[in-house]
C-alpha positions as CSV (number, residue, x, y, z in Angstrom):
1,M,1.7,-16.9,-15.0
2,L,-1.5,-16.6,-16.6
3,A,-2.6,-16.6,-11.8
4,R,0.3,-13.5,-11.8
5,C,-2.0,-12.1,-14.7
6,K,-5.3,-12.4,-13.7
7,E,-4.5,-10.9,-9.8
8,I,-4.3,-7.3,-12.4
9,D,-6.5,-8.2,-15.2
10,P,-9.4,-10.7,-14.7
11,A,-9.2,-10.7,-18.3
12,F,-7.0,-12.7,-18.6
13,E,-8.7,-15.8,-17.7
14,S,-9.9,-15.6,-21.6
15,L,-7.2,-16.8,-22.4
16,R,-6.1,-19.9,-20.3
17,E,-7.6,-22.5,-23.8
18,P,-5.3,-20.6,-26.4
19,I,-2.2,-20.9,-23.4
20,T,-2.9,-24.3,-22.8
21,I,-2.9,-25.2,-26.1
22,V,0.8,-23.8,-27.5
23,G,2.3,-24.6,-24.3
24,Q,1.6,-27.5,-24.9
25,Y,3.6,-27.6,-28.4
26,Y,6.1,-26.0,-25.7
27,V,8.8,-29.0,-25.4
28,A,8.3,-30.6,-28.1
29,T,9.4,-27.8,-30.2
30,R,12.4,-26.1,-28.3
31,Y,14.3,-29.8,-26.4
32,P,13.9,-31.9,-29.6
33,D,15.1,-34.7,-27.7
34,A,12.3,-34.3,-25.6
35,L,10.4,-37.0,-27.9
36,P,12.2,-40.0,-27.7
37,G,13.3,-41.4,-31.8
38,M,11.3,-38.1,-33.2
39,S,11.6,-35.3,-34.7
40,P,9.0,-32.2,-34.0
41,S,8.7,-32.5,-37.7
42,G,7.2,-36.3,-37.7
43,V,4.8,-35.4,-34.5
44,Y,2.8,-32.2,-35.8
45,R,0.7,-31.8,-38.6
46,E,0.1,-28.8,-40.7
47,E,-2.9,-28.0,-39.1
48,E,-1.5,-28.3,-35.6
49,A,0.7,-25.8,-36.6
50,K,-1.5,-23.0,-37.9
51,E,-4.2,-23.7,-34.8
52,A,-1.3,-23.3,-32.5
53,V,-0.4,-20.0,-34.4
54,E,-4.0,-18.3,-34.2
55,Y,-3.9,-19.3,-30.8
56,A,-0.6,-17.3,-30.3
57,E,-1.4,-14.4,-32.0
58,K,-4.9,-14.4,-30.1
59,V,-2.6,-13.4,-27.1
60,L,0.1,-11.6,-28.6
61,K,-2.6,-9.7,-29.6
62,F,-4.9,-9.5,-26.3
63,V,-1.2,-9.1,-24.0
64,V,-0.6,-6.2,-26.5
65,A,-4.0,-5.3,-26.4
66,R,-3.3,-4.2,-23.1
67,V,0.2,-3.3,-21.5
68,K,1.2,0.3,-22.4
69,L,4.2,0.4,-24.7
């Protein structure tokens, strides 16, 4: 998706790191059985959760600023 967005607006490249970081949490939190014998709440620490939220907010703010609603 990032590659397609960059075709329209190269500034989307600045989201590569935040998207990568947020993306690493997706599978385990969306599909709890993706972590055999563990639950997402036992894998991620509060600090990591806060970081993920900060990056997600950064991505959202960037996209909303560029999308005409």
